[in-house]
C-alpha positions in Angstrom: 7.9 6.7 -24.1 6.0 6.0 -20.9 4.1 9.0 -19.6 5.1 10.1 -16.1 2.9 9.3 -13.2 2.4 13.0 -12.8 -0.3 15.2 -11.4 0.0 17.2 -14.6 -1.0 14.1 -16.6 -4.2 13.2 -14.7 -6.6 14.4 -17.4 -4.5 12.7 -20.1 -4.8 9.4 -18.2 -8.6 9.8 -17.8 -9.0 10.5 -21.5 -6.9 7.5 -22.3 -9.4 5.3 -20.4 -12.3 6.7 -22.5 -10.6 6.0 -25.9 -11.2 2.2 -25.9 -13.1 -0.3 -23.8 -10.9 -1.5 -21.0 -10.8 -5.2 -20.0 -11.0 -4.3 -16.3 -11.9 -1.1 -14.4 -11.2 -0.9 -10.7 -13.1 1.5 -8.5 -11.0 2.3 -5.4 -7.4 3.4 -4.9 -6.5 1.8 -1.6 -4.1 -1.1 -1.0 -6.6 -3.6 -2.5 -7.2 -1.7 -5.7 -3.4 -1.1 -6.0 -2.8 -4.8 -5.7 -5.4 -5.6 -8.3 -4.0 -3.0 -10.7 -0.5 -4.5 -10.4 -1.7 -8.1 -10.7 -3.7 -7.3 -13.8 -1.0 -5.3 -15.5 1.5 -8.1 -15.0 -0.9 -10.5 -16.6 -1.2 -8.3 -19.6 -4.8 -7.2 -18.9 -5.8 -3.7 -20.0 -6.6 -2.2 -16.6 -7.8 1.2 -15.5 -8.2 2.4 -11.9 -10.0 5.4 -10.5 -9.9 6.8 -7.0 -12.3 9.5 -5.7 -9.8 11.0 -3.4 -6.0 10.4 -3.1 -4.4 7.0 -3.2 -4.6 5.3 0.2 -6.4 8.2 1.7 -9.0 5.9 3.5 -8.3 2.8 5.5 -5.0 2.2 3.7 -3.2 5.1 5.4 -4.8 4.6 8.9 -3.8 1.1 10.0 -1.4 0.1 12.7 1.2 0.2 10.0 2.3 -3.4 10.6 2.7 -6.2 8.1 1.8 -8.8 10.7 0.3 -12.3 10.7 -2.5 -11.5 13.2 -1.5 -13.5 16.3 -4.9 -12.9 17.9 -6.7 -14.5 14.9 -5.1 -17.8 15.9 -7.0 -17.6 19.1 -10.2 -17.3 17.0 -9.3 -20.4 15.1 -8.5 -18.6 11.8 -5.7 -20.9 11.0 -5.8 -20.5 7.2 -5.9 -16.7 7.6 -2.8 -16.7 9.8 -1.0 -19.1 7.5 -1.8 -17.0 4.4 -0.9 -13.6 5.7 2.2 -15.0 7.5 3.5 -16.1 4.2 2.4 -12.9 2.5 4.5 -11.1 5.1 7.7 -12.9 3.9 6.9 -12.1 0.2 6.5 -8.4 1.0 9.7 -8.4 3.1 11.5 -9.6 0.0 9.8 -7.4 -2.6 9.5 -4.1 -0.7 12.5 -4.0 1.6 12.5 -0.2 1.8 9.0 -0.2 3.3 8.8 -3.5 5.3 11.2 -3.4 8.3 11.7 -6.2 10.8 10.3 -5.1 14.2 10.9 -7.7 17.0 7.8 -7.8 19.2 7.6 -8.5 22.9 4.4 -10.2 24.3 4.6 -9.7 28.1 2.8 -12.4 30.1 1.1 -11.4 33.3 -0.5 -13.5 36.1 -4.2 -13.5 35.4 -3.8 -12.1 31.9 -5.4 -13.2 28.7 -2.5 -15.4 27.6 -0.7 -17.8 30.0 3.0 -18.6 29.6 2.5 -22.2 28.2 -0.4 -21.1 25.9 1.7 -18.2 24.6 4.7 -20.5 24.0 2.6 -23.0 22.0 0.6 -20.2 20.2 3.8 -18.4 19.1 5.3 -21.7 18.0 2.3 -22.5 15.8 2.2 -18.9 14.6 5.8 -19.2 13.3 5.2 -22.7 11.9 2.1 -21.6 10.0 3.9 -18.5 8.6 7.0 -20.4 7.6 9.3 -18.1 9.6 13.0 -18.6 9.1 15.0 -20.0 12.0 16.8 -16.7 13.0 13.4 -15.0 13.5 11.5 -17.7 15.2 10.0 -17.0 18.6 11.7 -17.5 21.9 10.3 -17.5 25.4 12.1 -15.4 28.1 11.7 -15.3 31.8 10.8 -12.2 33.9 14.4 -11.0 34.2 15.1 -11.2 30.5 11.8 -9.6 29.7 12.7 -6.6 31.9 16.1 -6.4 30.4 14.5 -6.2 26.9 12.0 -3.6 28.1 12.8 -2.1 31.5 9.6 0.1 31.4 7.3 -2.9 31.7 5.3 -3.2 35.0 7.2 -5.8 37.0 4.3 -6.8 39.3 2.8 -10.0 38.2 5.1 -10.4 35.2 5.9 -14.1 34.5 7.9 -13.6 31.4 7.4 -12.9 27.7 7.3 -14.2 24.2 9.7 -12.6 21.8 8.8 -12.9 18.1 9.0 -11.0 14.8 6.5 -8.7 13.1 7.3 -6.1 10.4 6.6 -2.4 10.4 5.6 -0.5 7.3 4.2 2.8 6.0 0.9 1.8 4.6 0.3 4.9 2.6 3.8 4.7 1.0 3.3 1.0 0.3 0.0 1.8 -1.5 1.5 4.6 -3.7 4.6 2.5 -4.6 2.4 -0.4 -5.7 0.4 2.0 -7.8 3.5 3.3 -9.3 4.7 -0.2 -10.1 1.4 -1.1 -11.7 1.6 2.1 -13.8 5.1 1.2 -14.9 3.7 -2.1 -16.1 1.0 -0.6 -18.2 -2.0 0.2 -15.8 -3.8 3.5 -16.3 -4.4 5.1 -12.9 -6.0 8.4 -11.8 -6.8 9.9 -8.4 -9.5 12.5 -7.7 -11.8 10.8 -10.2 -15.2 10.0 -8.7 -17.5 7.4 -10.1 -21.0 8.9 -10.0 -23.2 6.2 -11.7 -23.0 3.0 -13.6 -23.8 2.5 -17.3 -25.8 -0.6 -18.3 -26.5 -2.6 -21.4 -29.1 -5.4 -21.3 -29.0 -5.2 -17.5 -25.3 -5.8 -17.4 -22.9 -3.1 -16.0 -20.6 -2.0 -18.9 -19.2 1.2 -17.7 -19.2 4.2 -15.3 -19.7 7.9 -15.4 -16.7 9.7 -13.8 -16.2 13.2 -12.6 -12.7 14.7 -12.5 -12.8 16.4 -9.1 -10.0 18.8 -10.1 -11.4 20.0 -13.4 -15.1 19.1 -13.0 -15.0 17.4 -16.4 -17.2 14.3 -16.9 -16.1 11.1 -18.6 -17.7 7.8 -19.7 -15.4 4.8 -19.2 -16.3 1.4 -20.5 -14.9 -2.0 -19.4 -15.7 -5.6 -19.9 -15.4 -6.2 -16.1 -15.8 -3.7 -13.3 -14.4 -4.4 -9.8 -15.6 -2.6 -6.7 -12.5 -2.4 -4.4 -13.5 0.8 -2.5 -13.0 -0.5 1.1 -15.4 1.2 3.5 -17.3 2.5 0.6 -18.1 -0.8 -1.1 -21.6 -1.0 0.1 -22.3 2.5 -1.2 -21.1 1.4 -4.6 -23.2 -1.8 -4.4 -26.2 0.4 -3.5 -25.7 2.5 -6.7 -25.7 -0.8 -8.6 -28.9 -1.8 -6.8 -27.2 -5.0 -5.5 -26.8 -4.2 -1.8 -28.4 -7.4 -0.4 -27.2 -10.3 1.7 -23.9 -9.8 3.4 -22.9 -6.3 4.3 -20.0 -4.4 5.8 -19.6 -3.9 9.5 -17.3 -0.9 10.1 -15.1 -0.8 13.2 -13.1 2.2 14.3 -9.4 2.0 15.1 -7.5 4.9 16.7 -3.7 5.5 17.1 -1.9 8.1 19.2 1.6 9.5 18.7 3.8 10.7 21.5 7.4 11.9 21.6 10.0 9.2 22.1 11.3 10.8 25.3 7.8 10.5 26.9 7.5 6.8 26.0 11.1 5.7 25.6 10.4 2.1 24.8 13.3 0.1 23.5 11.2 -2.0 21.1 7.7 -2.9 20.0 5.3 -4.6 22.4 1.9 -6.2 22.2 -0.1 -6.5 25.4 -3.6 -7.1 26.6 -5.9 -4.8 28.5 -8.4 -5.6 31.3 -11.3 -5.7 28.8 -9.5 -8.3 26.6 -8.3 -6.0 23.8 -4.8 -6.2 22.5 -2.7 -3.0 22.2 0.6 -2.3 20.3 3.2 0.2 21.2 5.8 0.8 18.5 8.9 3.0 18.4 9.6 4.8 15.2 12.5 7.3 15.1 11.8 10.2 17.4 8.3 9.1 18.3 6.4 6.1 19.7 2.9 5.3 18.6 0.1 3.4 20.3 -2.9 1.5 19.0 -5.5 0.5 18.5 -9.1 0.8 19.7 -11.7 -1.5 18.1 -15.3 -0.2 18.4 -18.4 -0.3 16.2 -18.7 2.7 13.9 -22.0 3.8 12.4 -21.5 7.5 11.4 -20.4 8.9 8.1 -16.8 7.9 7.2 -15.9 11.5 6.4 -16.7 12.5 10.0 -14.2 10.1 11.5 -12.3 11.6 14.4 -10.3 10.5 17.5 -12.6 11.3 20.5 -11.5 12.1 24.0 -12.8 8.7 25.0 -10.6 7.0 22.4 -7.6 8.9 23.5 -8.1 8.3 27.2 -8.7 4.6 26.7 -5.3 4.1 25.0 -3.5 6.3 27.5 -4.9 4.3 30.4 -3.9 1.1 28.8 -0.3 2.2 28.2 0.0 3.7 31.7 -1.1 0.4 33.2 1.6 -1.6 31.4 4.3 1.1 31.6 3.5 2.7 35.0 6.6 4.9 35.1 5.8 6.9 32.0 2.5 8.5 33.3 1.3 9.8 30.0 -1.3 12.5 29.9 -3.4 14.0 27.1 -0.9 16.8 26.8 1.8 14.3 25.7 -0.1 13.3 22.6 1.5 14.9 19.6 -0.7 13.5 16.9 -3.3 10.9 16.1 -5.2 9.1 13.4 -8.5 7.3 13.2 -9.5 4.7 10.6 -12.3 2.2 9.9 -11.9 -1.5 9.1 -14.4 -2.7 6.5 -15.3 -6.0 8.0 -18.0 -8.4 6.9 -21.0 -8.5 9.4 -21.4 -11.8 11.3 -24.5 -12.3 13.5 -23.8 -12.3 17.2 -20.1 -11.2 17.1 -18.5 -8.1 18.6 -16.0 -5.8 16.8 -12.9 -7.7 18.0 -14.4 -11.1 17.2 -15.3 -10.4 13.5 -13.2 -12.2 10.9 -10.7 -10.3 8.9 -11.2 -12.7 6.0 -12.0 -11.3 2.6 -14.9 -12.3 0.4 -15.9 -11.7 -3.2 -19.5 -10.8 -4.2 -20.8 -10.9 -7.7 -24.0 -8.9 -8.4 -26.7 -9.8 -11.0 -25.3 -7.0 -13.2 -21.9 -8.6 -13.1 -20.3 -6.0 -10.7 -17.5 -7.8 -8.8 -17.0 -6.6 -5.2 -14.1 -7.5 -2.9 -14.6 -6.8 0.8 -13.0 -7.5 4.1 -9.4 -8.6 4.4 -6.2 -7.2 6.0 -3.4 -5.0 4.8 -1.0 -7.9 4.8 -3.2 -10.0 2.6 -3.8 -7.5 -0.2 -1.7 -9.5 -2.8 -3.7 -12.7 -2.3 -6.9 -10.7 -2.4 -5.9 -9.3 -5.7 -4.9 -12.7 -7.0 -8.3 -14.1 -6.2 -10.1 -11.2 -7.9 -7.9 -11.4 -11.0 -8.3 -15.2 -11.3 -12.1 -14.7 -11.3 -11.8 -11.7 -13.8 -9.5 -13.5 -16.3 -11.7 -16.6 -16.2 -14.7 -14.4 -17.1 -12.7 -12.5 -19.8 -11.6 -15.8 -21.3 -15.2 -16.9 -21.6 -16.1 -13.6 -23.2 -13.3 -13.2 -25.7 -11.5 -16.5 -25.9 -8.2 -14.9 -25.0 -5.7 -16.6 -22.6 -4.1 -14.8 -19.8 -1.0 -15.3 -17.7 -1.2 -16.4 -14.1 -0.4 -14.3 -11.0 3.2 -13.0 -10.9 3.1 -10.4 -8.2 5.1 -12.6 -5.8 8.1 -12.2 -8.1 8.1 -8.4 -8.7 10.2 -6.0 -6.8 8.1 -2.9 -5.8 9.5 0.3 -7.1 12.0 1.7 -4.6 12.9 -1.8 -3.3 15.6 -2.4 -5.9 19.0 -3.3 -4.3 21.3 -1.6 -6.9 23.4 -4.8 -7.2 23.7 -5.4 -3.5 22.5 -8.7 -2.0 21.6 -7.1 1.3 19.3 -4.1 1.3 21.1 -2.6 4.3 24.2 -2.1 2.1 22.0 -0.5 -0.5 20.7 2.0 2.1 24.3 2.8 3.2 25.3 3.5 -0.4 22.2 5.8 -0.9 23.1 7.7 2.3 26.7 8.2 1.3 25.6 9.5 -2.1 23.2 12.0 -0.5 25.9 13.3 1.9 28.3 13.6 -1.0 25.7 15.8 -2.8 25.4 18.1 0.2 22.2 16.6 1.7 22.3 16.5 5.5 22.3 12.9 6.9 18.9 13.2 8.7 17.2 14.4 5.5 18.9 11.7 3.3 17.9 9.0 5.8 14.3 10.2 5.9 14.2 10.2 2.1 15.6 6.7 1.9 13.0 5.4 4.4 10.3 7.0 2.4 11.4 6.4 -1.2 14.0 3.6 -1.1 16.2 3.7 -4.3 13.8 6.3 -5.8 15.7 8.7 -3.6 18.2 8.9 -6.5 15.5 10.7 -8.5 15.2 13.3 -5.7 19.0 13.7 -5.7 18.9 14.4 -9.4 16.2 17.0 -9.0 18.2 18.6 -6.2 21.0 19.2 -8.6 18.6 20.9 -11.0 17.2 23.1 -8.2 20.8 24.0 -7.0 21.7 25.2 -10.4 18.9 27.8 -10.1 20.9 29.5 -7.3 18.4 29.0 -4.6 19.7 30.6 -1.4 17.9 28.7 1.4 19.2 25.2 1.9 15.9 23.9 3.3 14.1 25.4 0.3 16.3 23.4 -2.1 15.6 20.1 -0.3 11.8 20.8 -0.2 11.7 21.8 -3.9 13.4 18.6 -4.9 11.2 16.5 -2.8 8.0 18.2 -4.0 9.1 18.0 -7.6 9.5 14.2 -7.3 6.1 13.9 -5.5 4.2 15.9 -8.1 6.0 14.5 -11.2 6.3 10.9 -10.2 3.6 10.3 -7.6 0.6 12.1 -8.9 0.6 14.3 -5.7 -2.3 16.8 -6.4 -2.8 18.7 -3.1 -0.7 20.1 -0.3 -2.6 18.0 2.3 -1.7 14.8 0.3 2.0 15.7 0.4 2.0 16.5 4.1 -0.1 13.5 5.2 0.2 10.6 2.7 3.5 11.1 0.7 5.6 12.1 3.8 3.6 11.1 6.9 4.6 14.4 8.5 1.2 15.1 10.0 1.2 11.7 11.5 4.8 11.5 12.9 6.3 15.0 12.6 3.5 17.5 13.1 5.9 20.4 13.9 7.7 19.8 10.7 4.4 19.8 8.8 3.4 23.1 10.4 6.8 24.7 9.7 6.8 23.6 6.0 3.1 24.0 5.2 3.3 27.4 3.6 6.4 26.5 1.6 4.7 23.3 0.3 1.7 25.3 -0.8 3.9 28.0 -2.5 6.1 25.5 -4.3 3.3 23.1 -5.4 1.4 26.2 -6.6 4.3 27.2 -8.8 4.6 23.6 -10.2 0.8 23.1 -10.8 -0.1 26.6 -11.8 -2.4 27.3 -8.9 -4.1 30.7 -8.8 -4.2 32.9 -5.7 -7.6 31.6 -5.0 -6.5 28.0 -5.2 -3.6 28.6 -3.0 -6.0 30.1 -0.4 -8.2 27.0 -0.7 -5.2 24.7 -0.2 -4.1 26.8 2.8 -7.6 26.4 4.4 -7.5 22.6 3.8 -4.0 22.3 5.4 -5.2 24.5 8.4 -8.2 22.3 8.9 -6.1 19.2 8.9 -3.6 20.6 11.4 -6.4 22.0 13.7 -8.2 18.7 13.7 -5.0 16.9 15.1 -5.2 19.0 18.3 -9.0 18.8 18.8 -10.6 15.7 20.4 -14.4 15.8 20.3 -16.1 14.5 23.5 -18.0 11.9 21.7 -18.9 10.5 18.2 -22.0 12.7 18.1 -19.8 15.8 18.7 -18.0 15.0 15.4 -21.2 16.2 13.6 -20.9 19.7 15.1 
């Protein structure tokens, strides 16, 4: 019987990794590591993965949350990158329909702007052609009147028209965890809060790692024939531990996003526009909010000190007010924010926005394999490249033969259609089932957007909670949702539930604040937290929520 992907089984999973030499061990539990774990498991490779924090807690939960082809990379001449990620977009749309949602995008064209009307028309045509976009979603060019009909808030002065094309919205943190769960279901061994502290060598070759369980403080030795460093912004730190940090290195750039209430930025649809300094900015509607991003500035401080500064906030507000002059957003309108770093590969003489998003693989003298760079949309191809290299190496070592990549054919957990051809019909069925069980329509819809068909597992837990005679309706809903998160998604801390499993601290801060104490109490009951541990969890949640409302004046002020 398959062990649950439960927080209660973390130590069991770590011990399992120590029992026999793995074929592959992955360091890093972001989208890249998740993709590698899934690819390896589907090939029949014995794969283990460790993550020092929670899954997707770094860059993989702090993106613009778009599965997009990178229109601006076409301008840089990155034709192969645009072609690859455009096609990856279509695969994800098919395999994870619960998390990849079509988001028509408007590209307004202004007199004197970065993109002219003709150049935009040709560029979008090539973009669609490279990506293999189906006819119903291919770009169309519209005149000024049609552009203003599609988005009445646009500044009319100087508007020549717009391009109208398709991108796809996602929840990056949810995508990461669902890929982890799919990998686990296919045989991968995966643990969060397991920090690699040093490498183990034999005859100058890396053969294992020492790992500390950050929850229990136990120390484990894990051995593997091949070790892959997929730790995103931390890859150079891991290379340094291996003594192989030479040649190409990372160049970190910082990206910031702001969240405002929908009634303060009531855009009808997503838009992508340029700023006077040549940057491109997205505005994206999402339920009751709209979010704005992103900045792109060099970042040289510690990753754990990453914050949205006043300068970051004001830059984005100024850009939005310039293109939507009627809204007049102020700092007081910002409900929430997030900041992340992009782990790009340094290129001499290029600024942050000019650096390639292409991925590269480095192999150190010890045999450590590092994957660096890349984009959220391209994670599956990155994983395929890594596993092609790994299986070739393993074949030479052992003489075994391995299957090829099959991740383009696998439905990500939650994306099953329950027999329906169209996922929209599946969502309707799930909603009706929730309402029939007494779940209010808003909560059921939120669960379906977060969990897809795995919402059925929450419904089943809700029935068990209801039998306990709980008196408060919201308490029942929260208990069922938390039970699923702890038992099936290895949710280990209250912060991780509020930020990464639900996205509440990003998009619904007031809901996070209102439910924080209940989350701590219920998770404490499920995981056996002491009073002291509950107090520690309470302090972590308070720190997270307080940070949302504080904007340091500068990067240097983040150190204070």
